[in-house]
Phi, psi and omega in degrees: 000160178264183179251021174304133183074007172253157186241130179240137175255125176256117176272123185077049190261005185254359179265196186299300181291320180300323179290326177296317177298314180300318182298311182296318181293321178296320181290340175281357180095002181286153164283133182237126176255132175227136178242157173195153175284342185262111178296327179297319183290324177298315178299319181292323179298310179305314181299314185290338180262006177086018179056052180292143183289340186264014176259124181243118185255133185237121174274110181175165182250152174255016175291153180307136181092343180242339186300318186302317177292318179301313182290319178299316178295317182293322187262018178295326182241359181230143169280172168227130183251333183218150176228132171243118185252107182276112187263358182257049180298137185277048180287352180266358184296152178295152180279062178227164182273141168245174184224138168256119185309128174066015179228281184197162178282135178253118178257120185299332180294345178279348183293129183308325188285001170290347177281004183278003172061049176241141178264107188298327188260007185278135177289145186306307188280002172273351178288140170284156183305322180290325178292322177300314178301317183288323188271331192289338184240021183299313182294320174294327176295320175304308185289328174296314180299318178297313182293321180297327179272325187272322187298314178300339184263353180295134182246150178289137178246135176224143180288167182297330180286339181080001183269311182267093182254145179227131172281175185281165179216154174226113186243123171272141175236112185235172173241155179242037174288347181279163176075010181240114180306132179079007183285346173099348177284153172283168180297318183289330174297316177303311184293318178296320180298317180291328175293325176291323172305315182296317181295317178301312180301319180294318181288320179300318180292314187291315184285334178293328181269008182229145180270349183203165178255343184217023185088355178272189179265017181277117175259128178256116177273110184257123182225170179223132168258124180244114184268122184261003179228154182304137185293340184263003178299138180270309180223144176299120186298343180272349184271156175282119190299318184295313182290327180298317180289320186282347180274003184300127182279138179292343179275353178277145179292344178283139176279341178198172179282010177279358178285141181289160180298334181297332177276323176304320180300322178298315178298320177294319177299319175298320177294321179296318180296319183286345178248030185294341182280356178298141180257353185267355181232023179299133178072015189288138171259116181256104184261119183252121184234004178201163175296323184297318177299316179300316181296324178293321180290324178297324178291321184290317184253073181282153176219142176278133178254142184298115181288343181276357181266126179297146175301142177271155181291147175281158174212150185230140180268128184273345186218000000 
């Protein structure tokens, strides 16, 4: 089934991976809500995706103390059936400009998560204990706040026919660049990333054992996609380029294997949301370490794409 008439909220939807997630959900026919404190970044997102009518942009934060108002305002006229929470926000990126070809300049200082009061270049043992306590769980705090506000509001979706029913879903999208010496992340980036993993594991376990979040009949299938390769990679360097390109499936929303993994993640998120009623993958951790694994997952979690929706423009991350 597709996600037509369903609504998905993308947490962290204005960055490289977030935009790929938003793109895939839009192409599946879903209404997609994306929030950010930066009106400029929201405008750039809409522009880069071709100004789709089913994209709803909300200026507001999901940080603790602010999430309640942001969620209440956004869901005043829309339900929410699925959430995709992108947990690898680039708050540890260097304070330099990057570029998206043919679209716009990306300035890391515009990232909402710079408000998390973290010093990107500070050595770990130079933190005072109170600074460590405050900084080490900032990213997990943001995602906890988002989950606490959004999960109780998630609604069960059923088609008009009543035959194709889907329960609700909450999908974490994380990266595993942390914990690897020489991986390029700061110490606090590693710690925050692991905290998000822990939050995801706890929610996946807790929601798997429960049929509802608030006494209702809404079951939330909580899963995690953990990407073990750079999101902007175009082709697995170990794969044969010719065979990789020629093996592109006509049923895939991608026109070729030249799409970056950031876009493939969006298609996978759409597939996970459309198959939320599956009972054999509740709480699943999906660890992707190659293009071959991604292809297998896209085949496993198929989603129907709205043929009436025009293709959205591609974009590539240069750095």
